[in-house]
C-alpha positions in Angstrom: 0.0 0.1 0.1 1.3 3.5 -0.9 2.1 5.6 2.2 1.9 9.4 2.3 4.2 11.1 4.9 3.4 14.6 5.7 4.6 17.3 8.1 7.6 16.8 10.3 7.8 13.1 10.5 9.6 12.3 7.3 11.9 15.4 7.4 12.9 14.6 11.1 13.7 11.0 10.0 15.8 12.2 7.1 17.7 14.5 9.4 18.4 12.0 12.0 19.7 9.6 9.6 21.7 12.1 7.7 20.8 10.3 4.4 21.9 11.5 0.8 19.2 11.6 -1.8 21.7 10.4 -4.4 25.1 11.7 -5.2 24.4 12.8 -8.7 20.8 14.1 -8.5 20.5 15.8 -5.2 22.4 17.7 -2.7 23.4 15.7 0.5 21.7 16.5 3.7 23.8 18.1 6.5 22.9 17.1 9.9 23.8 20.6 11.2 21.3 22.1 8.8 18.1 20.0 8.9 15.5 20.5 6.3 12.6 22.7 7.5 9.4 20.9 6.8 7.5 24.2 7.2 9.8 26.2 4.9 8.2 28.7 2.6 9.2 29.7 -0.8 11.3 32.9 -0.9 9.5 35.0 -3.5 10.1 38.6 -4.7 7.8 41.4 -3.6 6.8 42.0 -7.2 6.4 39.0 -9.6 9.2 38.3 -12.0 8.3 38.9 -15.7 7.2 35.5 -17.3 4.3 36.8 -19.4 6.0 39.4 -21.6 9.2 37.8 -22.7 10.5 39.8 -25.6 11.4 37.3 -28.4 14.0 38.2 -30.9 12.9 38.7 -34.5 14.1 35.3 -35.6 11.5 33.8 -33.2 8.7 35.9 -34.6 9.7 35.8 -38.2 11.3 33.2 -40.3 14.7 34.5 -41.5 15.9 31.5 -43.4 16.0 31.4 -47.1 12.8 30.2 -48.7 14.1 26.8 -49.6 14.1 25.7 -46.0 10.3 26.1 -45.9 10.3 27.1 -42.1 7.9 29.3 -40.2 8.8 31.3 -37.3 9.0 29.4 -33.9 6.2 31.7 -32.7 3.9 30.1 -35.3 4.3 26.7 -33.5 3.4 28.1 -30.0 1.2 25.5 -28.3 -0.2 27.7 -25.6 -4.0 27.2 -25.4 -6.2 30.3 -25.3 -7.5 29.3 -22.0 -4.1 29.1 -20.2 -2.2 32.1 -21.3 1.1 32.9 -19.3 0.6 35.3 -16.5 3.3 36.4 -14.0 1.3 35.3 -11.1 0.4 31.8 -12.7 4.0 31.1 -13.7 5.2 32.0 -10.2 2.8 29.6 -8.7 4.0 27.1 -11.2 7.7 27.6 -10.1 6.8 26.9 -6.5 4.9 23.8 -7.5 7.8 22.7 -9.8 10.4 22.8 -7.0 8.2 21.7 -4.0 9.4 18.3 -2.8 6.5 18.1 -0.5 4.5 17.3 -3.5 5.5 13.5 -3.6 4.6 10.4 -1.6 7.4 10.7 0.9 8.4 14.4 0.5 11.7 13.7 -1.1 11.4 14.7 -4.9 9.9 17.4 -7.1 9.6 18.0 -10.7 13.0 19.8 -10.5 14.7 16.6 -9.1 14.5 15.2 -12.8 14.5 18.5 -14.6 17.6 20.5 -13.1 18.4 23.9 -14.2 22.2 23.3 -14.2 21.7 20.4 -16.5 19.5 22.3 -19.1 16.3 21.3 -17.1 17.3 17.6 -17.8 19.1 15.1 -15.5 22.9 14.1 -15.7 22.0 10.6 -15.0 20.9 8.1 -17.6 17.7 7.5 -15.8 16.3 9.5 -12.9 15.5 8.4 -9.3 12.0 8.5 -8.2 10.6 9.0 -4.7 11.6 5.6 -3.4 14.9 5.4 -5.3 13.5 3.4 -8.4 14.7 4.5 -11.7 12.6 5.9 -14.5 12.3 4.0 -17.7 13.6 6.7 -20.0 16.1 9.6 -19.7 14.7 12.9 -18.5 13.9 15.1 -21.5 14.8 18.8 -21.3 11.7 21.1 -21.2 13.3 24.3 -22.5 11.4 25.9 -25.6 8.7 23.3 -24.9 6.3 26.2 -25.8 7.2 25.8 -29.5 6.7 21.9 -29.9 4.5 22.3 -32.9 2.2 19.3 -32.4 1.9 20.2 -28.7 2.3 16.4 -27.6 4.6 15.4 -24.8 6.9 12.7 -23.5 9.3 10.7 -25.7 6.3 8.6 -26.8 4.0 11.6 -27.0 1.4 10.0 -24.8 0.3 13.3 -23.3 -1.8 15.2 -25.8 -1.0 18.6 -24.2 1.5 20.2 -21.7 -1.4 20.6 -19.3 -2.0 17.0 -19.4 1.7 16.0 -19.1 2.6 17.9 -16.0 0.2 16.0 -13.9 1.4 12.5 -15.1 4.7 12.4 -13.0 2.7 13.1 -9.8 0.7 10.0 -10.5 3.6 7.8 -11.5 4.4 4.9 -9.2 8.1 5.4 -9.7 8.4 9.2 -10.0 6.3 10.8 -7.3 3.6 8.2 -6.2 0.5 10.3 -5.6 -3.1 10.3 -6.8 -4.5 13.8 -7.9 -6.7 13.7 -4.8 -3.5 13.3 -2.6 -1.6 16.0 -4.6 -4.4 18.5 -4.0 -4.6 17.6 -0.4 -1.0 18.2 0.2 -1.1 21.6 -1.7 -4.1 22.7 0.5 -2.0 21.9 3.6 0.7 24.4 2.7 -0.3 27.8 3.8 1.9 29.6 1.3 -0.2 28.3 -1.7 -3.5 30.1 -0.6 -2.3 33.7 -1.7 -0.4 32.2 -4.8 -3.8 30.5 -6.1 -5.8 33.5 -5.3 -3.4 35.8 -7.3 -3.2 33.4 -10.3 -6.9 32.5 -10.6 -8.8 35.0 -8.6 -9.9 32.9 -5.6 -8.4 30.5 -3.2 -9.8 27.2 -4.7 -7.0 24.7 -5.2 -7.8 21.9 -7.9 -5.6 19.6 -10.0 -6.7 21.6 -13.2 -5.4 24.8 -11.6 -2.2 23.1 -10.6 -1.8 21.8 -14.2 -2.3 25.1 -15.6 0.3 26.9 -13.3 2.9 24.3 -14.1 2.3 24.6 -17.7 2.6 28.4 -17.6 5.9 28.2 -15.8 7.4 25.5 -18.2 6.3 27.6 -21.3 8.1 30.5 -19.8 11.4 28.6 -20.1 12.4 30.0 -23.3 16.0 30.3 -24.4 16.9 33.5 -26.1 20.3 34.5 -24.4 22.6 31.8 -25.4 25.9 32.4 -26.8 24.2 31.7 -30.3 21.5 34.3 -29.6 24.0 36.9 -28.7 26.2 36.5 -31.7 23.0 36.1 -33.9 22.0 39.7 -33.0 24.9 41.0 -35.1 23.7 39.6 -38.5 20.6 39.5 -40.7 20.5 35.9 -41.7 21.4 32.6 -39.7 23.4 31.5 -42.7 25.9 34.5 -42.4 29.0 34.0 -40.5 28.6 35.4 -36.9 31.4 38.0 -36.3 31.4 36.8 -32.5 31.9 33.1 -33.5 35.3 31.5 -34.0 36.1 30.1 -37.4 35.5 26.7 -35.9 32.0 27.7 -34.6 31.1 29.2 -37.9 32.2 26.1 -39.7 30.1 24.1 -37.3 27.1 26.3 -38.0 27.5 25.8 -41.8 27.6 22.1 -41.3 24.5 22.1 -39.2 22.4 24.4 -41.7 23.7 23.5 -45.2 22.7 20.5 -47.3 25.3 17.8 -47.6 25.4 14.7 -49.8 24.9 11.5 -47.6 26.7 8.2 -48.4 23.4 7.0 -50.2 23.3 10.0 -52.5 20.4 11.7 -50.7 20.9 15.4 -49.6 20.4 16.1 -45.9 21.3 18.5 -43.1 21.0 18.7 -39.2 18.5 21.5 -39.3 16.2 19.3 -41.3 15.2 17.6 -38.1 16.2 20.4 -35.5 14.3 23.0 -37.1 14.0 26.9 -36.9 16.3 29.0 -34.6 14.6 27.7 -31.5 16.2 24.3 -32.7 12.9 22.4 -32.0 11.9 19.1 -33.5 10.3 18.5 -36.9 7.4 20.7 -37.6 4.2 20.2 -39.8 6.1 21.3 -43.0 8.5 18.3 -42.6 8.1 15.9 -45.4 8.3 12.8 -43.2 5.5 13.7 -40.9 2.4 11.5 -40.6 -1.1 11.9 -39.4 0.0 10.7 -36.0 3.2 12.3 -35.3 6.0 14.7 -36.6 8.7 12.6 -35.0 11.1 10.5 -37.0 13.4 7.5 -36.4 17.0 8.4 -36.3 18.4 4.9 -36.9 19.5 4.2 -33.3 18.6 0.5 -33.7 17.6 -1.7 -36.6 14.9 -3.2 -34.5 13.1 -2.0 -31.3 11.5 -4.4 -28.9 11.8 -3.2 -25.3 10.9 0.3 -26.1 8.7 1.0 -29.2 8.5 4.8 -28.9 5.5 6.8 -30.2 4.1 3.4 -31.3 3.3 2.9 -27.7 0.8 5.6 -27.7 -0.5 5.5 -31.1 -0.5 1.8 -32.0 0.6 2.7 -35.4 3.4 0.2 -36.8 4.7 3.2 -38.7 5.7 4.9 -35.4 7.8 2.0 -34.1 11.3 3.4 -33.2 10.2 7.1 -33.4 10.8 9.3 -30.4 9.9 13.0 -29.7 13.2 15.1 -29.1 13.6 18.3 -27.4 15.1 21.6 -28.5 18.8 21.6 -28.9 19.2 24.6 -26.8 21.5 23.9 -23.8 22.4 20.5 -25.5 26.0 20.8 -24.2 25.2 20.8 -20.6 22.8 17.9 -20.5 24.4 14.6 -21.3 23.6 11.8 -21.6 21.7 11.9 -24.8 18.9 10.1 -26.7 15.7 8.7 -25.1 17.5 6.1 -23.2 20.7 8.1 -22.5 22.8 5.6 -24.4 25.2 8.2 -25.7 27.5 9.8 -23.1 28.9 12.7 -25.1 28.2 15.1 -28.0 31.0 13.4 -29.8 29.3 10.2 -29.7 26.0 11.7 -31.0 28.0 13.2 -33.8 29.5 9.9 -34.6 26.2 8.2 -34.7 25.1 10.3 -37.5 28.3 10.2 -39.3 28.8 6.4 -39.2 26.4 4.6 -36.9 22.9 4.9 -38.4 21.1 1.5 -38.5 18.6 0.5 -41.2 15.3 0.6 -39.3 12.1 -0.1 -41.4 10.7 3.3 -40.4 13.7 5.4 -41.6 12.9 8.1 -44.1 14.7 10.3 -46.5 17.4 11.3 -46.4 18.6 8.7 -43.9 17.4 6.0 -46.4 16.9 6.3 -50.2 14.4 4.9 -52.5 16.3 1.6 -52.8 16.6 1.1 -49.1 20.2 2.2 -48.8 21.0 3.9 -45.5 22.7 7.3 -45.7 25.3 8.6 -43.2 26.8 11.9 -43.0 30.5 10.7 -43.1 32.0 13.7 -41.3 35.7 14.2 -41.1 37.4 14.4 -37.6 37.7 18.3 -38.2 34.1 18.5 -39.1 33.0 16.6 -36.0 35.0 19.1 -33.8 33.4 21.9 -35.5 29.9 20.6 -35.0 30.5 20.0 -31.3 31.8 23.6 -31.0 28.8 25.0 -32.7 26.5 22.9 -30.5 28.1 24.5 -27.3 27.1 27.9 -28.5 23.5 26.9 -27.9 24.2 26.9 -24.1 22.2 29.6 -22.4 23.9 30.1 -19.1 22.0 33.4 -18.5 18.7 31.6 -18.5 19.8 28.6 -16.7 21.0 30.7 -13.8 18.2 33.3 -13.9 16.7 33.7 -10.4 13.0 33.5 -11.8 13.7 30.0 -12.9 15.5 28.9 -9.7 14.5 26.9 -6.6 12.5 29.3 -4.5 12.9 27.1 -1.4 16.6 27.9 -1.2 
């Protein structure tokens, strides 16, 4: 039977034992500084700005040449009309996101698996749940989630909306171990939530639907526009121009990422074909390989999939076997390991996969396979691999990742 520990009991026990919640994911607990079970979030007198983030021009207008057939990232905004971001709503979402009380034994929060210092992902291959069990898949980064065109979430896209997705980890037997009724009850017991819900929604009523909306608002506010790339981009008119602030190696990596290349099977392809727009999001509706079920694609990680079928597990469509949703590449350099199962430890290994390791899966599409079934690989030189890695590191947004408004309010 699932047990819910509230109040001082679990925290007193933790402090007495001096346990660590995991060397990699969590800070160790100091016996001299016990966790205060009645701690309240430390919030500014005036709410931070979440609702009016000024997007750069290349987020609101497509500045690629017409042959790329992209639209601006803002065209793919999945924010529903009944849950627009507000400063008060996202502030409430921030508190909910970091509150460890909202798990079955008060030890984990949403942020336990989505850590700012790791690009709102996890440095471990799999994340630890509230009782130390491991999740089935690697923690996906949630930065730029607002611009996922189809609006579906999780690696297998089983959540139809972000509002639906944010409630699922609370109810997962491994992750947080609560029912929605228990979640609402715990939130009701924390006195600091009353004014936050009133500011966000106009009255003090706490419901799972309002918890969902607040969390979704906070996550949609996690927009990356201050990376090294963004700062250098401001100096030019086109993403294809050399950036004066980039090194020659970074500019070479950018060219390799954006410009078409002939693969070993004779097809023409580029990295931006799947990591599209300057928000570096996944394939969008204009992508030629999309289906009625999903815009995701197979990247040839395996020739066959048996233990994890990807999007097929939510759609039942055999054409979706081996397809996995993928996050924005923003902050990719600080969030190893990579892929849905964390199998690749470094960016170098990721580049090598596309250079020489693509497997001939039945659901591969052009350019990774041609009309005769021949697999195409990018066949990068060592110098090109190094340039691509250098470019990908320019997508790190340290200003965003260390911004107080996205940080843990309980510290």
